[in-house]
C-alpha positions as CSV (number, residue, x, y, z in Angstrom):
1,M,0.0,0.0,0.0
2,N,1.5,3.3,-1.0
3,R,0.8,6.7,0.4
4,D,-1.5,7.7,-2.5
5,F,-3.7,4.7,-1.7
6,L,-3.8,5.4,2.0
7,H,-4.5,9.1,1.4
8,A,-7.3,8.3,-1.0
9,F,-8.9,5.8,1.4
10,A,-8.6,8.2,4.3
11,R,-10.2,11.0,2.4
12,N,-13.3,8.8,1.8
13,K,-15.4,9.6,4.9
14,G,-17.7,6.7,4.2
15,A,-14.8,4.2,4.0
16,V,-13.4,5.5,7.3
17,L,-16.8,5.2,8.9
18,G,-17.2,1.6,7.6
19,L,-13.7,0.7,8.9
20,A,-14.6,2.1,12.3
21,I,-17.9,0.1,12.3
22,V,-16.3,-3.2,11.3
23,G,-13.4,-2.6,13.7
24,A,-15.8,-2.2,16.5
25,V,-17.7,-5.4,15.6
26,I,-14.4,-7.3,15.5
27,L,-13.4,-6.0,18.9
28,V,-16.8,-7.0,20.4
29,A,-16.4,-10.5,18.8
30,L,-12.9,-10.9,20.2
31,A,-13.9,-9.6,23.7
32,A,-17.2,-11.5,23.9
33,D,-15.9,-14.0,26.4
34,L,-14.5,-11.2,28.6
35,L,-17.6,-9.1,28.4
36,F,-20.1,-12.0,28.8
37,P,-18.3,-15.0,30.3
38,A,-21.5,-16.9,30.7
39,S,-22.9,-18.9,27.8
40,P,-25.4,-16.9,25.7
41,W,-27.7,-19.9,25.9
42,E,-28.0,-19.7,29.7
43,M,-30.9,-18.0,31.5
44,A,-29.7,-14.6,32.8
45,G,-32.9,-12.9,34.0
46,A,-36.6,-12.9,33.9
47,P,-38.2,-13.6,30.5
48,F,-39.1,-10.6,28.3
49,G,-36.9,-8.2,30.3
50,R,-36.9,-4.8,28.7
51,P,-33.6,-3.0,27.8
52,L,-31.7,-1.5,30.7
53,A,-34.0,-3.3,33.2
54,D,-32.3,-5.4,35.9
55,G,-28.8,-4.6,34.6
56,M,-29.5,-6.1,31.1
57,L,-28.3,-3.6,28.5
58,M,-30.4,-5.0,25.7
59,G,-33.0,-6.9,27.7
60,T,-33.8,-10.6,27.7
61,D,-35.7,-12.9,25.4
62,M,-38.6,-15.3,26.0
63,L,-36.4,-17.7,27.9
64,G,-34.5,-15.1,29.9
65,R,-31.3,-15.2,27.9
66,D,-29.2,-12.0,27.7
67,I,-29.6,-10.5,24.3
68,A,-26.4,-8.4,24.6
69,S,-24.5,-11.6,25.2
70,G,-26.1,-13.2,22.2
71,V,-25.3,-10.3,20.0
72,A,-21.6,-10.3,21.1
73,H,-21.2,-14.0,20.7
74,G,-23.2,-13.9,17.4
75,A,-20.7,-11.4,16.0
76,R,-18.0,-14.1,16.3
77,V,-20.1,-16.6,14.4
78,S,-21.1,-14.2,11.6
79,L,-17.6,-12.9,11.1
80,L,-16.1,-16.4,11.2
81,I,-18.5,-17.7,8.6
82,G,-18.2,-14.5,6.4
83,L,-14.4,-14.6,6.4
84,A,-14.0,-18.4,6.0
85,S,-16.5,-18.7,3.2
86,T,-15.0,-15.7,1.4
87,L,-11.5,-17.1,1.6
88,A,-12.7,-20.4,0.2
89,A,-14.7,-18.7,-2.6
90,V,-11.7,-16.4,-3.5
91,A,-9.4,-19.5,-3.7
92,I,-11.8,-21.3,-6.0
93,G,-12.7,-18.3,-8.1
94,V,-9.1,-17.0,-8.6
95,L,-7.8,-20.4,-9.5
96,L,-10.5,-21.2,-12.1
97,G,-10.6,-17.7,-13.5
98,A,-6.8,-17.5,-13.8
99,V,-6.5,-20.9,-15.6
100,A,-9.4,-20.0,-17.9
101,G,-8.1,-16.5,-18.8
102,Y,-4.4,-17.6,-19.2
103,Y,-4.9,-20.7,-21.3
104,G,-8.1,-19.7,-23.2
105,G,-9.4,-22.0,-26.0
106,R,-11.4,-25.0,-25.1
107,L,-10.4,-25.1,-21.5
108,D,-11.7,-21.5,-21.2
109,D,-15.0,-22.5,-22.8
110,L,-15.3,-25.6,-20.5
111,L,-14.6,-23.6,-17.3
112,M,-16.9,-20.8,-18.2
113,R,-19.8,-23.2,-19.0
114,F,-19.2,-24.7,-15.6
115,T,-19.2,-21.3,-14.0
116,E,-22.4,-20.3,-15.8
117,L,-24.0,-23.5,-14.4
118,F,-23.6,-22.1,-10.8
119,Q,-24.8,-18.7,-11.9
120,T,-28.0,-19.9,-13.4
121,I,-29.2,-21.2,-10.0
122,P,-30.3,-18.6,-7.4
123,N,-27.7,-18.4,-4.7
124,F,-30.0,-18.6,-1.7
125,V,-31.9,-21.6,-3.1
126,L,-28.6,-23.5,-3.7
127,V,-27.3,-22.7,-0.3
128,V,-30.6,-23.9,1.3
129,V,-30.4,-27.2,-0.7
130,I,-26.8,-27.8,0.2
131,V,-27.2,-27.1,3.9
132,A,-30.4,-29.1,4.0
133,I,-28.7,-32.2,2.4
134,F,-25.9,-32.1,5.0
135,T,-26.2,-31.6,8.7
136,P,-26.5,-27.9,9.5
137,S,-23.1,-26.9,11.0
138,L,-20.6,-24.1,10.7
139,V,-18.6,-26.2,8.2
140,S,-21.5,-27.1,5.9
141,I,-22.7,-23.4,5.9
142,V,-19.2,-22.2,5.0
143,V,-18.9,-24.8,2.2
144,A,-22.4,-23.9,0.9
145,I,-21.8,-20.2,0.8
146,A,-18.4,-20.6,-0.8
147,L,-19.9,-22.8,-3.5
148,V,-22.4,-20.1,-4.5
149,S,-20.0,-17.2,-4.2
150,W,-17.0,-18.0,-6.4
151,A,-18.5,-17.8,-9.9
152,P,-18.7,-14.0,-10.3
153,L,-15.1,-13.6,-9.0
154,A,-13.9,-16.3,-11.5
155,R,-15.4,-14.3,-14.4
156,L,-13.8,-11.1,-13.1
157,V,-10.4,-12.8,-12.8
158,R,-10.7,-14.3,-16.2
159,G,-11.4,-10.9,-17.7
160,E,-8.3,-9.5,-16.0
161,F,-6.1,-12.3,-17.2
162,L,-7.4,-12.0,-20.8
163,S,-6.4,-8.4,-20.8
164,L,-3.0,-8.9,-19.2
165,R,-1.7,-12.1,-20.8
166,S,-0.6,-10.3,-23.9
167,R,1.2,-7.5,-22.1
168,E,5.0,-7.0,-22.5
169,F,6.0,-8.1,-19.1
170,V,4.2,-11.5,-19.6
171,Q,5.8,-12.0,-23.0
172,A,9.2,-11.2,-21.4
173,A,8.6,-13.8,-18.7
174,I,7.7,-16.4,-21.4
175,T,10.9,-15.5,-23.3
176,C,12.9,-15.9,-20.1
177,G,11.6,-19.5,-19.8
178,Q,9.4,-19.0,-16.8
179,G,6.8,-21.7,-16.2
180,D,3.1,-21.2,-16.5
181,A,2.5,-21.4,-12.7
182,T,5.2,-18.8,-12.1
183,I,3.7,-16.4,-14.7
184,I,0.2,-16.9,-13.4
185,F,0.9,-16.4,-9.7
186,R,3.9,-14.1,-9.7
187,Q,3.5,-12.0,-12.9
188,I,-0.2,-11.7,-13.7
189,L,-2.0,-12.3,-10.5
190,P,-0.4,-9.5,-8.4
191,N,-1.6,-7.0,-11.1
192,C,-5.2,-8.3,-10.6
193,M,-5.3,-7.9,-6.8
194,S,-7.1,-4.6,-6.7
195,P,-10.5,-5.8,-8.1
196,I,-10.1,-9.1,-6.2
197,I,-9.7,-7.3,-2.8
198,V,-12.7,-5.1,-3.5
199,S,-14.9,-8.0,-4.5
200,A,-13.8,-10.0,-1.5
201,S,-14.8,-7.2,0.9
202,L,-18.3,-7.2,-0.6
203,M,-18.4,-11.0,-0.6
204,V,-18.0,-11.0,3.2
205,A,-21.1,-8.8,3.6
206,T,-23.0,-11.1,1.3
207,A,-21.9,-14.2,3.2
208,I,-23.0,-12.7,6.5
209,L,-26.5,-12.0,5.0
210,L,-26.7,-15.6,3.7
211,E,-25.8,-17.0,7.0
212,S,-28.3,-14.8,8.8
213,S,-31.0,-15.9,6.4
214,L,-30.2,-19.6,6.9
215,S,-30.3,-19.2,10.7
216,F,-33.5,-17.2,10.4
217,L,-35.0,-20.3,8.7
218,G,-33.7,-22.7,11.3
219,L,-30.9,-24.0,9.1
220,G,-28.0,-22.6,11.1
221,D,-25.7,-24.4,13.4
222,P,-27.9,-25.4,16.5
223,N,-24.9,-25.1,18.8
224,A,-23.8,-21.6,17.7
225,M,-25.6,-18.4,18.7
226,S,-26.0,-16.2,15.6
227,W,-27.8,-13.0,14.7
228,G,-30.1,-14.7,12.2
229,F,-31.2,-17.2,14.8
230,M,-32.0,-14.4,17.3
231,V,-34.1,-12.5,14.8
232,G,-35.9,-15.7,13.7
233,S,-36.7,-16.8,17.2
234,A,-38.2,-13.4,18.0
235,R,-40.4,-13.0,15.0
236,T,-43.4,-14.5,16.7
237,V,-43.2,-12.0,19.6
238,L,-42.3,-8.9,17.6
239,R,-45.1,-6.8,19.0
240,Q,-44.6,-8.0,22.6
241,A,-40.8,-7.7,22.7
242,W,-39.5,-5.5,19.8
243,W,-35.9,-5.4,21.3
244,M,-35.4,-9.1,20.6
245,C,-35.4,-8.5,16.8
246,F,-34.1,-4.9,16.9
247,F,-30.6,-5.4,18.4
248,P,-29.4,-8.5,16.4
249,G,-31.1,-7.0,13.2
250,F,-29.3,-3.7,13.8
251,A,-26.0,-5.6,14.3
252,I,-26.5,-7.2,10.9
253,L,-27.4,-3.9,9.3
254,L,-24.3,-2.1,10.8
255,T,-21.9,-4.9,9.8
256,V,-23.1,-5.2,6.2
257,L,-23.2,-1.4,5.9
258,G,-19.6,-1.1,7.2
259,L,-18.3,-3.8,4.8
260,N,-20.0,-2.2,1.8
261,L,-18.6,1.2,2.7
262,I,-15.1,-0.3,3.0
263,G,-15.6,-2.0,-0.4
264,E,-16.6,1.3,-2.0
265,G,-13.6,3.0,-0.4
266,L,-11.2,0.4,-1.6
267,N,-12.6,0.7,-5.1
268,D,-12.1,4.4,-5.1
269,A,-8.6,4.2,-3.6
270,F,-7.5,1.5,-6.1
271,N,-8.9,3.4,-9.1
272,P,-6.5,6.1,-10.3
273,R,-9.1,7.9,-12.3
274,L,-11.4,8.3,-9.3
275,R,-8.4,9.5,-7.2
276,R,-7.6,12.2,-9.8
277,K,-11.3,13.3,-9.8
278,R,-11.3,13.7,-6.1
279,K,-8.1,15.7,-6.1
280,A,-9.6,18.0,-8.8
């Protein structure tokens, strides 16, 4: 990261705000055991306790569980699934996109038809089917989200490789006798990192939304407290205890908003044209 990038990112107020929001969520997730040492599944007070009543910051649910504890521990689950599924999707998408864009020809056609197969099926439907087939767990959710998230990134990486494989530095590497793997991962891929990083930041937000939706439907890990589960379990008592839905729902909103703001800030900072416009 050079100074121009850091300066451009810092000048974007939305990106700085998003970074602060996500940083706060990460801190809460890391400090969840210190802030709330008891299990979020344990009864902590009277059922349907209102916020700030009896020392409960966010109140309690229908079973007397501390909602603040659930939100803090749920942050860890949401971030873990979002980051793990994004890393897996990036690995698959970058590998397939790089191979298709570099070699081209029939291999490119075959890999793109395979990619289009995943894009023709609605993401959420495919995630629900995969998780329903296997036992709902953190691993199965990560795998399911990764399988529906890699295709757009693969097409993006393919397009970057198609435009870069004919550049002079690639031809020079071929002339010097460098192998295909060296050219792909050391010569071309570093020049494609900007759009990959931007896409990955947005994929984390999408993964968190998908996990929340699965937990809302009862397809989340039954042993892990998550924001989606908290919202789903409170939907039947929304009028009676609004805070049960509001706080985990607001946590989802803030986290996804922060990640999207970071993605937009990274896109502006990596784009030289946008940097010049902001300077003008």
